[in-house]
N, C-alpha and C positions, 0 to 999 in steps of 0.2 A: 160821814164819817169814813176813813177806810175801813176794810174790813180786819177781821183778826188775823194773825198770822197764820200762813199756810201751813199744811201739815208737810212732814218729811217727803212724799210722794211728788206733791205738788211743788216742792222747793226744787228738788231734782229735775222738774222738768221746765221749771221756768230759767234752773241754770243752763240746762243745756239748750234752751231756745236761746237764751243771752250769749251764751259761748259761739253757736254758729252767725248771729249777727254780728259779734265781735271779730269773728274771722273773715266773714266775707266785706266787711266794711275796711279791714286792715289791707288784704291784699288789693283791695282796688284803690286804696289811698298809698301804697307801696309799689306796685307795680302795673297798676291800671286796671281799668275794667275787664280789657281783654284776657288778662291773667286771672280773671274769677271764674273758676269752674267749679262743677260741684263736688268734685274727686278731691280738689285741692282745699275748698271750704271743710270739707267732712275729715279730712287728713288734720288740718290743723286744729280744727275743735274735737277732733278725737271722737268722732262718732261715725258710724257705716251710712256711706250715700242712702242707704235704705231708710235710715236714722233720718236722714238730712230731709227726704221728701215726706216725711210724717209731721214735720214741722212746716215747710215751705214748699210751696208747687214750684218754685225756680229759684235761681242765685238771685234774680233781679228784687225777689221779693225779700229776699233774705238779708239783701241791701237795705232795701227801702223799710222794712219793719211792717208791722199789720197795719191795714188800710182800718180807718175808722169808720163804723157802722153802728147802725142804731141797735138797740135789741129787740128781738122778734119776740116778744114774753108778753107777759101780764105787764109790766112796767108801760111798755108802748102802748097797750090797749086802755090802760088806764089814763094816761096822759092825753088822748084821742078822745076818751071818754069826757075830758074835762077836768082830772084831777092831777096831783093828789090835793092841791090846795085852792084850786081855780084862778089862782092867779097865773097867765100864761109863762111870764118870763120865768118865774119861780119854779116853774113845774118844767119848762125846756131845760134849765139848769140841773135840776132833778136828773132826767132824763139823761142828760149829758154824762152827768155823774155815774149813773147808773151803767151806760155803755163805756165811759174809761175806765171803769173797773175790769175791764175785761182787754185793754191793752196791755200788751206788755213791751215795757220799753224802760231805761235806764239813762240817768242823766251821763253817763259816762259815753254813750253812743250818741249821744247828740250831736258834740261838736265834730267827731269824725263822719255821721251822715251829713252834714250842712257841707263839710268840706268834699265831700265825694259827689255830691248833687251839684255842686258849683262846679265841678270838673265834669261832670256829665249831664249836660244840659237835656239828654232825652230821659234820663232816668228822672230829672226836675219837671220834666212836662208830665211824666207818668204820675208823679206826685201831687202834683195839681189837677190832673183828672181825676184823683181819686179824692182829693178834697171838694172838686166839683160834684161829684157824685153823692158826698155825705150831704152836701149843701142841699143836695135835691132832694134827699132822703128825708132831711128836717123839713124842707118846704113841704112836702106830700103830709107830714106828718101834721104840721100846723094846719095846712088847708082842710084836713080832715076834722080837726078838732074844731076850727072856726065855722063849720057848714052849721053848727045846730045857733049860732048867735050872729055871725056875718051872711046875710042874703043874698047880697048883689055878689056874684061871682068876680068880677072887677077887682071890686075892693078885696075881696077875700085873698084874690091871688097876690095884689100888692101888699097886705099885711104879711101874708104868709112869708113871703118872699124878703120881706125886711127883717122879719122874725129868725128867718136862717141865716141871713147876712150878720146881724147883731149876735148871735149864737155862735157863730164862727169867730167872730171876732173876740167875744169874750173867751172861747175856749183857746186861741191863740195868747190872750193877755194872761192867761194861766199858766199855759204854758211857757212863756216867756220868764214870767215870775218864779215857776218852779225849776225852772233849768239852771237860772242864777243864782238859786239859795243851794248852800250847803247842810250837812245834817240828815235828818231822816223825815224831811216833810215829804207828804205823799201828794202826787198829782193831784188825785180824788179831792184832798182838802184845799189844795190853791184852787180848783176849780169853783169849790163851794165859794170861796173866798172870793172869788171875782165875780161871781154871780150876786153875790150879797150885797158887793159894793155898786154892781151896775144896779141894783134895786134901790139903792141908796140915792144915787145918782136921778134915777126917774123918778123917786118921790120927792126929790127937792125941786125939780123941774116943774112938779106938779102942785107945788104948793102956791 
């Protein structure tokens, strides 16, 4: 489940990050990508350019938001070692939940971001490239986990790739379900629900 509410400093940081993304997306949507500059984003978000670069390395990244990535900590090490439950899909879901908690996004940005990406194929291609890199990260992690139980390298490669594709599909499902809901549902909660649904479907298929 989602973590407890963040403290004041963290809320301010999240609000600033959100304001920068909103400004970048609205400039792109209203005036076109060429009109998006760090100075104009900073002016609309009421921050300094220096503050902008504390949050994003470029104007393009402010439009795209955070790239997904696996955590580089004990959670990843535990997954590779075969934990926490021993069930690959369930543990992969837990790992993605841990990863998703670090992503900063809001429902209100989704429609605007999709509109900007549709109008700017070069940005869409960049987003697809980041998702491909994320899939590769997942594939590598699963491959390392399977080394202890799947001795055949080709079988291990095939299974790891399949698991990475299934994981991204489940993440997209959670994202769609979350974006269509109102209220206070957290993306992390929706991701947990999607992986639970996947587990239920797999269990039925094996009966």
